[in-house]
N, C-alpha and C positions, 0 to 999 in steps of 0.2 A: 451495606450493600455489597453483594458478592456477584461477580460476573459468572455467567454460565461458561462451561468449557465443552468443547466439541472435538471429536476426532477429525482431523483433516483427512478426507478420503485419500486413499493411496499411500498413507504414511502410518507410522505408529505415534504420531505427535498429537497430543491433546492440547488444544489452544483455546484461549479466551475469545469470547464473541467479538471483542474489539481489540485490534492490534494498535500498539502505541508507536506512532511515527516520531522518532527522536531526531529529526533532521537538524534541529537547532541546538541540540545538546553540545556542550563544549565550546559554543561560540556566543550566541545570543543569551543562552542560559547555561550557567556553569556553577561550580561550587555547591554551596548548601541548597540553593534554589533547585538546581538540577537533581541533586540527591533526594530532595523532598518529593519532587514530582515522581521520580522512580519509585520511592518508598510507598507513596499513596496509591499509585497504580497497582503495585504488587499487593498491597494490603487489601485491595478490592478484588483479589484473585486474578488480576491481569498478569499474563505471563508471555505475551507475544510482542516482540519488538521489531520494528522496521527501521533500517538505516541504509546507507549506500556509500560506496567508495568515493563518490563525487560530493557528498554532503560535508560541509556547506561551503563549497569553493567560491561562491559569489559573495560571501561575507568576509570582511577583513579578518585575517588569521583563522578562517574557517575551514581551510582545506584539510580534510581528514578528521576534523574536530568531532563530528558526530560519532564516528566509530570509536575514537579515543574516549569520548565522554561516556558512551555506553559501556566501554570496557572498564572505565573507572568505577561506574556504578556496580558492575558485576563483582569487582574485587572488593569494594566497600561492603556490600551486603552478603557476599559469599554464597549467592544462590544460583550459580550458573546451571546446576543440574535441574533447577526448577523452572527455567525459562527457555523459550524458543527464540532463537536469533535468526532473523532474516536480513541479509544484506544483498546489495545489488552491485553489478559491475558491467563492464563492456559499454559504458556510455560513450558516445562519440564526442568529438571536440565541440566546445561551445565558445567560439571566438577566442578571446584572450583570457576568458574566465577559467576555462578548463582545458589546458593544453594536452592534446592526445595525438597518437599516431593517426595517419590517414585511415587505416583499417583497424578497427577496434574489435573485430570478431575473429581474431586469430588465437590459436592456442597460446602463443607467446604472451599476448596482451591479457587474455583472460586469466592465465596462470599467474601473471605478475599482479593483477588486481586482487586475486584471491590471497596471494602471499602477503600483500600489503594490508588487506583487510584483517586477516588473521593476526598479524603483528599489532595492528592498532587496537583490535578488540582484546588481544591477549588471550585467545582461546585456541583450542586444538582443531576444532571442526565447526563448520557453519551448518546450522540445521537446515535452512532453506536458502539456496543461492539463486537469485533471480538475475536474468539478463535485463538490464535497465532499458534497453532498446533492441529492436530487431535490425538486421541488415540483410535485405532481400537478395543481395548479390552473393550471399553464402547459402548454399543448399541446406535444408534442415537436417539432412543426413550428417553433414559435416559438423554441424553445431551439436547435435545429440551425441555423436561419437566423442566429441571434445569434452563435453560436460560429464559424460559417463566415465571418461578417463580420470577426471578429478574425483568422482564418486569412488572409483576403485582405489584411488590413493588415500581415501579416507578424509580428505580435506573438506568435502561437502557431503551432505546426506541426501537431500532432495533438491529438485530444481523447479524454478518457476519462471514465468515470462511477464515482464512489465511492458506495456505499450506494444503488444503484438496483436496482429489481426487474428481473428478466429480461424481464418483459412490457413494461416501458417501454423497456428497451434495444432489444428487437426492433422495437418501434414506431418508435423514433427512427432506427434504422439502415435500416428499410424506407423511411421518408420520405426519408432522405438519398439512398438508392440511386435512388429514383424521380425525384428532383430533380437528380441528378448532383452532389450535395454530399458533403462528407466526413462520415462517421459516426463513432461511437465506435470506438476500436481496442482498448480494454481496460476491464475492470470490476474494482472493488476492494471486495469484501465482507469481512466477518469470516469466517474459515474456518480450521479446524485439525482435528486428529485427535480432540480431545475433543468432548463433547456439551454445549452450553451449557444452563444452567438457565433462562435468561430473555433478554430483550433485552440487547444490549451495554451496558456501563457507560460513561457519559459522563464529561466532564472534572470534573463536580461530584460524582462518586461515585454519582449516581443513574442509573436505567435510562434509556437513550436510545432511544426508539421510532423515531427517524429513522435510526439506524444499523442496517444490515441484515446478517444473517448468511446464509451459504450454506445453502440448504435442499435436500432431496433432489430436488425438481423442478427447482431451479436447476442442480444438478450434472448431472442428466440432460440438460438443454439444452446445457450446456457440452460434454458428451461428444459430442453429435451435431454441434453447430455448430463445435466447436474454437475457440470464442471465448476469447481470453486472459484470465487472471485474475491479479490481484496481491493475494493474501490479506494482510490485516492481522491482528495477533495470531496469527501462524502457530504459535507454541508455547504458545498458551493462557496467556499471561502467566507462562510457566514451570511451569504445572501439570504438564505431561507429564514435566518434569524433576524434579518433587518439591516445587516451591514451594507454600507454603500462605499466600501473601499474600491479602488480601481480594479482589483482582481475580482471582487464580488460583482461589480458592474458588468463584467464580461458575460454574466448570465442574465442581465436585465433585458427582458423583452416581455411582450404581452402574455405569452404562455407561462413563463416563469412567474410573472406577477400574479396570475390567477392561481397558480399552484401555491405560491407563498400565502395568499389569502386563505386558501383551503387548509394549509398547514396550521395557520394561526387559529382557524375556527375549530379544527379537530383538537388542537392543543388545549383550547379553552374547555372543550367538552370532556377531555380526558384528564384535565388538571395537570398538565405538564407544559413543557416549553416547545415552541416551534422547532428549535434545534433538535430536541429529542424526537419529535415527530419525523423530521427529515432522516434521522438515523434509523428509527424504527421502521420506516418505509423500506430501507434497504434490507434489514433483517427479516422482513415479512415475505421475502421471496422463497419459492419452494426449491431452492438449491443453496448450497453453502455460501454464505456471504460474511466476510470479516472486514468491516470498514476500518480504514487506517485513520486514527485520530492524530492530528498534528498540533493541537493546542499546547502552548507553554504556560497557560494560565491555570493555576490549581483549581480555582472555583469552576472554571469552564470545563476542565477535565472531569471533575466529579459529576457535574451536570450531564455531560455527554455520556458517561458510563451508566447513568441512570436510565438511559434509553433501552438498556438490555432488559429492563423490567416491564417494558411496554410491548404488548402483543397486538399488532394490528391484524384485522381480518383481510382476506383477499379483496373483499368488497371495499374496505376502507383504503387499501393500497391503490386500487384502480380508481377510486373516487379522487384521491389526491392527484392523480395524473390527469384525469379527464373530466372530473366533475360529475 
């Protein structure tokens, strides 16, 4: 099974349909198990990796472990030129889990985050650098200017925004276009087939108001603008495949239950799994979508990658939503 690859609009990067989120590399998963996950994903023509400066600070000995673990894989397999690395920075403080300055959207902090990420990954340049959160106290002009300075320095190539409102995204890219600067090339909200009950759950198990989910008005904008999306939690923490974990239950409501039933029905008809239907649903949109897979289970990873072979029609996509 070979993943399709697509040019990410606004870049010269050709990336696989599914991005692999290696949040737990180097902490929960390490050594030969980590290397095998990396190898199998690459063997399936996967070449797109997602990590962050903050991963996985909430796990014992996990601070910076994800970037270091991914860097270990790059050195072991020697395929840096074949893969696209996305990392994130600028995340605000999270209690005592992630100690940060009061203001994380300054040149000093972002520059320090990039320096540390490059050192952990042991690479010279980051392909896509995402701001992990927004800070509306900082004008978009200041943020775009700051990130373009890092592009000029050659330390990052392209920029993205995680958990940003579409209003701020539009404003940032309008400013960039007016000034002849590079704007954001991709957005990363929480998005999946299920309907959430509340704000996304953070590392500490509490609701995180700074983490944004795809809303109807956001989706409408993406459909018109064709702006690329990298959804996180694309399978709703396994809820659509039947998981009843505490995170999965954050999506449990009558709407999600009905969608899960329809996903199972369609999976039976197409001879695939409900999880694959949930992922194929995202890929079936008429703008670029690159779901971030976060599984650390090899069998589940291969099953999820198989969703790239399933093509849903627009009618099937809408039926999953509304019946």
